[in-house]
Every structure is written in structure tokens, then in C-alpha cells.
C-alpha positions in Angstrom: 48.0 -15.3 0.4 45.4 -15.0 2.9 43.4 -11.7 3.3 44.2 -10.0 6.8 41.5 -9.9 9.4 40.4 -5.9 9.8 39.4 -5.0 13.2 36.1 -2.9 13.5 38.4 -0.3 14.4 40.8 0.1 11.6 37.6 1.5 9.7 36.5 5.6 9.6 33.7 5.1 11.6 32.4 8.1 9.9 32.7 7.1 6.4 30.8 6.1 4.0 30.7 2.7 2.9 28.7 0.5 -0.1 28.1 -3.2 0.0 31.1 -3.9 -2.3 33.2 -2.6 0.7 31.5 -4.4 2.7 32.0 -7.9 1.0 35.4 -6.7 1.1 36.0 -6.8 4.9 37.2 -9.8 6.7 35.9 -8.8 9.9 35.4 -11.7 12.7 32.6 -9.0 14.3 29.6 -8.9 12.3 28.7 -5.6 11.3 25.8 -3.9 9.7 25.8 -0.9 6.8 23.0 1.5 7.5 22.8 4.3 5.0 26.5 3.9 4.3 27.5 4.0 8.0 29.0 0.8 9.4 27.5 -0.6 12.8 28.7 -3.2 15.1 26.2 -5.7 15.8 25.5 -6.8 19.5 27.6 -9.8 21.1 26.0 -13.4 20.9 22.7 -12.9 21.9 21.7 -14.4 25.6 20.2 -17.6 26.0 16.5 -16.3 26.0 17.1 -14.3 22.9 17.9 -17.2 21.2 14.6 -19.1 22.7 12.5 -16.2 21.4 14.2 -16.3 17.9 14.0 -19.9 17.5 10.3 -20.4 18.6 9.1 -17.6 16.3 10.8 -19.1 13.7 9.5 -22.9 14.4 5.8 -20.7 14.5 6.1 -18.7 11.5 7.6 -22.0 9.6 4.8 -24.5 10.5 1.8 -21.4 10.0 3.7 -21.0 6.3 3.8 -24.7 5.1 3.1 -24.8 1.4 3.1 -21.1 1.3 5.6 -19.2 -1.4 6.2 -16.7 1.9 9.8 -18.0 3.6 11.5 -17.1 6.8 14.8 -16.8 7.0 16.8 -15.5 10.5 20.0 -13.8 11.4 22.7 -14.2 10.4 21.5 -13.5 6.6 22.3 -10.0 4.6 19.0 -8.0 3.7 20.5 -5.4 1.0 17.7 -2.7 0.5 17.6 -1.3 -2.4 17.6 2.7 -3.0 19.4 3.5 -6.1 20.1 0.6 -7.9 20.9 -3.2 -7.2 24.4 -2.8 -8.0 26.6 -3.7 -5.3 28.4 -0.6 -5.6 24.7 1.3 -5.1 23.7 -0.3 -2.1 24.2 1.4 1.6 22.2 -0.7 3.1 23.0 -4.1 4.2 20.9 -5.3 7.8 20.7 -8.7 9.5 17.4 -8.7 11.2 16.8 -11.3 13.8 13.8 -12.9 11.6 12.5 -11.8 8.2 9.9 -13.1 5.8 9.8 -12.8 2.0 7.2 -13.8 0.0 8.8 -12.8 -3.5 10.7 -15.9 -3.9 12.9 -13.9 -6.8 14.6 -11.9 -3.9 16.5 -14.4 -2.4 19.9 -15.3 -3.5 23.1 -17.0 -2.5 23.9 -13.6 -0.5 20.8 -13.3 1.1 17.5 -10.9 0.3 18.0 -8.3 -2.1 15.3 -6.1 -1.8 12.8 -5.5 1.2 11.3 -8.7 3.0 7.4 -8.2 3.7 7.5 -8.7 7.6 10.5 -8.3 9.6 11.1 -9.2 13.5 13.8 -7.2 15.6 14.7 -9.1 19.2 15.6 -6.2 21.4 19.0 -6.2 23.4 20.5 -3.7 25.5 23.3 -2.5 23.0 20.8 -2.0 20.1 17.4 -1.4 21.1 17.9 2.4 20.5 18.9 1.5 16.6 15.6 -1.2 16.6 13.0 1.4 18.0 14.2 4.5 16.0 16.9 4.1 12.8 15.6 0.7 12.2 11.7 1.7 12.3 12.5 4.6 9.8 15.0 2.7 7.6 12.3 -0.3 7.5 9.1 2.1 6.6 11.5 4.1 4.2 12.2 0.7 2.2 8.4 -0.3 2.4 8.6 -3.4 5.1 4.9 -4.5 4.9 4.9 -5.4 8.5 7.7 -4.4 11.6 7.7 -6.3 15.0 9.7 -5.2 17.7 10.1 -7.9 20.8 10.8 -6.6 24.4 11.9 -10.1 26.2 13.0 -8.7 29.4 9.0 -6.8 29.7 7.5 -9.4 27.3 5.8 -7.7 24.7 5.3 -7.8 21.1 4.7 -4.5 19.1 3.5 -4.4 15.7 3.9 -1.9 13.2 1.7 -2.2 9.8 2.7 -0.1 6.8 -0.3 2.1 5.7 0.1 4.5 2.6 4.2 4.6 3.5 3.8 5.1 6.7 4.0 2.6 9.8 0.7 2.8 12.0 1.4 0.6 15.2 -1.6 -2.2 15.1 -1.1 -3.1 18.6 1.0 -4.2 21.6 0.6 -7.6 23.0 1.0 -8.8 26.4 2.1 -12.4 27.2 -1.1 -14.0 27.2 -2.3 -12.2 24.2 -2.7 -14.0 20.6 -0.4 -11.9 17.9 -1.8 -11.7 14.4 0.6 -11.2 11.8 -1.6 -8.5 10.1 0.1 -8.9 6.6 -0.7 -13.1 6.2 -4.4 -13.2 7.0 -4.8 -16.4 9.1 -1.5 -16.4 10.4 -1.1 -15.7 14.3 1.2 -16.7 17.3 0.4 -17.2 21.3 2.5 -14.7 22.5 3.0 -17.5 25.5 4.9 -19.6 23.1 6.7 -17.1 21.8 8.5 -16.4 25.1 8.6 -19.8 26.4 11.9 -21.0 27.4 
């Protein structure tokens, strides 16, 4: 017998959940789990958001050819470890727009287990506050070495690099800039190509 499809509101939104719970859900919506709390992802991104994601994915993939570092795109689960790697101990599962993993052992059939080296989030109206605040602190705490926030409307790329466990802003780049990936020496992206429609 088929499991019933749950609605997001069928759960206690103030409850505490784990990855084991997450794996049992059959939502129609895409959700994330942040420190045990469930959050609904934004509706399907608009076409410009998708263009930016595809542009960055293509740029990174071409620049990492032959490298052990590999790019991945949403929807791919990233399970951040705080206590242990057991499903019942994982309380954070996110789906970054784009991420890069340089340790192939972190990737399995369910996604990434552990912190990616580099995460990019493309802002959308419904998730920008979470990307700029909660996820910023979450990724910093998890040891993600570089975090980019991209603003499609204003066409900017804001970059943060982890130094001694704390993010330091390494730059805010406009549409005419060349944006370096600080943790991948020699890898840079022309912002005009990131924002190409």
C-alpha cells in the first residue's frame, strides 16, 4: 500500500526532527531541515534564477575539469554533521543552489554527508532572509570554507571566506567584475557570464 502524501502543514512546524524523520516524509513540497526545524523551500525559481544557476554550474564544471573537486546543484541533499553521521543524529539537511565538494568520500547515493567546501545561494524574495542570516551562520558553524550570496535583482556576488572559524567578507562584486573563488586558486568567474540571460 502506498504511503499517503503529507502536506507541509500536517507536521508540527515547531517540532524537532532528524534526517531519519526527513527520509520518511512524502511531501509534494521540497523542504529543508535546519537545526531540527522544518522549512519549506521557495516555489520553483524564476527563469533568471535558473539561468544564473546553470551559468555558474557550467563555469565551475569547466574550471574544475580534471580536479577532485566536483560541483553539484539543487535539489541535492547536504547533511551537515554536528553529533554523528547517523540518520537519527543529523538535524540539518539543506539544498544549496550550488555546492562544490573536494573530498569524494563525502558524496553518496543520498547526496553530501558533511560540509561542502564551497556553497552558493541565489537569493529569492521568499528565502533571502534565511540565506543571509540563518544559513550564513549555519555554514560558518559547519566549516564551509567559502560561501557566496548572489543577488539577481541588483546583480551582485557577495563572497565570504572562512578564517579561523569565522566568515570574513572577501568582497562584493558587481556585474563588470571578475570574481575569484578564494579556496580554489586560479579559479575565477566573470560576473557578466554569471548574469548572462
